[in-house]
N, C-alpha and C positions, 0 to 999 in steps of 0.2 A: 503493500501499498503505498512505499514511500514516492511512488512517483506520481502520487495526487497533487505533491508540493511543487510550486513556481520556487523553483533555488534559485540562487542568485549564482552560487559556487559548485554545488553539488561533491562540496565537501563529508558528507554522511556525518557530520557532528553530531545532528540530533538522530535517530530512529525513531519510528510509526509503531506505535503497538494498539493491542488493545486487550484489555483485562475484564472480564466481569461485563463484559459489554462496553464498558466503557472505554473510549481512544484518547489516546494521549502522547506526548512527546518526551524521549525519556534520552537524557545525556549517556551513550556507551561507558567515558571518562570516569563517570562518578559511580555508575551502575558498577563495573568490574574490581573496587576497592574494596566491594561486599561491605562497606560502614554505614551507607545511605542508603535509605528508600526515598523516591527524589519523580518528580515530571513536572510537564507543562500542560493546561490544559487545555483545550480545542473548543471548540459551540456544541459538539455532538455525545449524546449518551446520557445528555441530563432531562430536564421535565419539563423546566421552563419552559412558557409558551409567550407567543408573538415576537417581539422586538429582543425578547431574550433569548429563546428558542439558539440552543435546548442546555445548554452548561454552563447558565450562569451563575456566578461566583459572591455578588455584590448583594446585600441587601439596601443599600442607599440609592436606587434608583427606580425605585417603585415595584420589584417584582416582588410575587407572593413569596411571604418569608416561610413557607411550609416546604414550597417547589427550591426555595434555596439552599435548606434544609437538608430535602433528600439527595441535592447534587452533591454538598458535602458529604452523605452517610454515600453515595455513589462511588465518588472517589476515593476515598479513605480505603473502601473495601479493597477498590481494583490497585493501590499500591500498598494493600496490606499493614496502614495505619488505625490508629485509635481516633475517628472524631471531636470526640469530647478533650482529648488533648492537643487539638492545631489551638496556635495562636496564632493571632491575625493583626496584623500591621494596621496602621490608621493613616494613610498616605494622604499628605499636600503638598508633594513637592518640596520637602525639607531634604537633609543630610542629617536629620538625629536617628541615631540608631539605638536601640533598646535591647536591652541584655538581659536573654529570658529565661527565667527558674522556673523551676516544679509548681511554683504559687501561680503563676500566669498558665496554665494549663488550661485549654476550654474558653479562655478571651476574645470575644468574637463570636462563638458559637455557644456556649451554654452559661458563661456569662458576661457580663458587660465591661467592656472595654475602658479601665479609668485615664485612661493616656489619649493624646493625638498629636497629633505632627510627627507621626511616626514612620518614616518609609524605607526603614534597615532596622531586619531583627536577627542577632546573633543567640546559639548556645552552646553547650555542652552538656545539653539533660538529653540522654537518650530515650526516644518514644515520643518527646514533643515533636510538631510539627508545625513547623515554620511555615507561613503563607501570604502573599504578597500579591499583588493586583497590576492587571496591564490592559489595556487595547491600543498600543502602538510603541510604549515608550521600553526600556531596555530590563528585564532582569538579570543580576548578577547574582551567582552563584557559587558561594565557596566553602570547599573542606579542608580543616586543614587534618592531613592524616595521621600525623603525629601526636596531639594534645587532643584528637577525639573531639573537632570541634566544627561548628558549619556556623553559615551565615547567608543572607539570603537580604536583597538589597533591589528598592526601583531606582530606576534612575534613567528618568525623561531628560531633556534637554539642559532644563534646570539644574537639576543633579547632575547632570553629567559635567556640565559646567563647573559645579561645585566640586567637582572630583568625589562624587559619590564613592565608588569602589575605593578612593584611595582611605575617606575615612571609616567606610567598613571596617578596611586592613586593618587601621590602627586602633580603632574599638576590639579588634579580634587579639590583637596583641596586648593590648593592657588587661584584656580579659581572664586571657587565657595564655599568654605566654606566646603565640605564635608568630612563627619568624614567616614572613611573606614568602620565602624560597621556598619554604615547604607548601606552598597553597598550591592548590587545583581551584583553577574557577573557570566558569563556561557563564557565556554572553549569549543569552538567550532569544528568542524570537522577538522581532520589533519591525518598526518601519526600517524599511533599507533606506540607503544613499538616493537613489532613482526616485524613490517616491517621495521624500521628505524635504520640500522647499519651504525654505524661511525666510525670513525678512532679514532685511541689514541690520537691524538691532543685533539679533541671534547672531548671527554669522559676527561681529563686531563683538558681543560676549565673548566668544570663544577664540576669537584672534587675542583677546586681552589676559586669557585664559590659558591659552597653549604657546608652547614659543614659533615665531613664524617657522620653521623648518619644517612644522605638521600641518600647515596651512593647507597645503595642496592635498596632502592627507583627508584632508575632515571636508573640506570645501568646495563645491565646484559654484563659481560666479556663471549666473544664464544671462540671456540676448535681455530678457525684461528686467534684472537688475536683482533678483532675487537670485539667494543660494540652495545646491544640494547639501545636504547635513549627512555625514555618515557616523551615527552613531555609535556603531560597532568597531570601528577603528576608534573613536575619540574613546570609546572606555577600556580599549586596546592601552592605548597611551596611558592613560592614568595607571593602568594595572602594572603596566612595567615599569613607569616609574615609582610606583607603590613596594617594587623591589620585588614583583612576583617573574618566574622565572616563561621565558616567551613558549617553551616545549607545554609549560603547564597549562595553558590558557589556549582553551578552544573559545569558538565564536563560529554562531551558527550561518546560515546561508537562508531561512525563513523568513519572510518579511512578510506582517502581518495584513499591510495594506494588498499588496501581492495576495492573498489567500485568505479574503474575506469574507469567502464561501466557509472555510471552516475556522476563520480565527476573529474575535472582535477588533474591529480598527474604528477608531477615533476619527483617522481621516478620512474614513470610508463613508461611515454613515452618523459621526458626529456626537450626540449624545442619545440617539435612538437605538441602543444596543445594551447589552449587559459586561459583565465583565470575564476574563482569562486570566488565572492563576496559577504562581508557582508556587512547589511545594517543597520542601526539603527537612527529611527526616533524618537523626542518628539511630540508626538500628538499635531496638533493645538492648541488644550483648553487649553495649557501649555505653560504660556507666559515666559519671560526669568525672570531669579529671581533678584534682586539686591542685 
């Protein structure tokens, strides 16, 4: 089924799976470690209806909450995790990263979130599943296989220009003793360079944030005065400058806008949509590291 995707590089960084009737995308580099359970959702396999059809994971856009809960239950079963131990971000395009502990289990699912303005989550607690949300922005997955810790962050253009990847790495360093050179990182599905047209204000923000040597890597000026922005490459640069090894960074080639039949895309439908979600959990045989 991988041939359904309109890919940009055909690099097979992601594979398409269907488990328990739920299709999702999976990162082989993470799966082969045996340390985590992970996936990135599609629009398929859920019970939501209308513009949310069918696998919507947001409670904040007017979908039937019972349908959203059922979607979480189905995804949890497909991934082999406990839905009541999921912890949801509260995204507002910040670079705030929350350390998740045992007491946070279920927040956003069975418990209210007392926090907001949280676009990144990190933990070293096994069995807890981190969940973040997307409809064109970039999901960043992190695994520290040495200290048995994980991170999951949402990085749109605002997060990328403020170096959300670097912020997440530093939080993992502070919290778990993570060394950047040990990290495995995946840059997940988002809008691609060909599809992502931005104005001069956004382009200027990137020119201020990134060295001039990288401007051509991440920005292409169009005849109409707009720019095409490469969030995948920009996030790779951020991670490399944070100290990660190039061989430990894998970048998807699946664009949400190109694949809007299968993935929610804000650029395609605006607010008339649901949300995709990224999921990452340390397997139960990994206890918290002291």
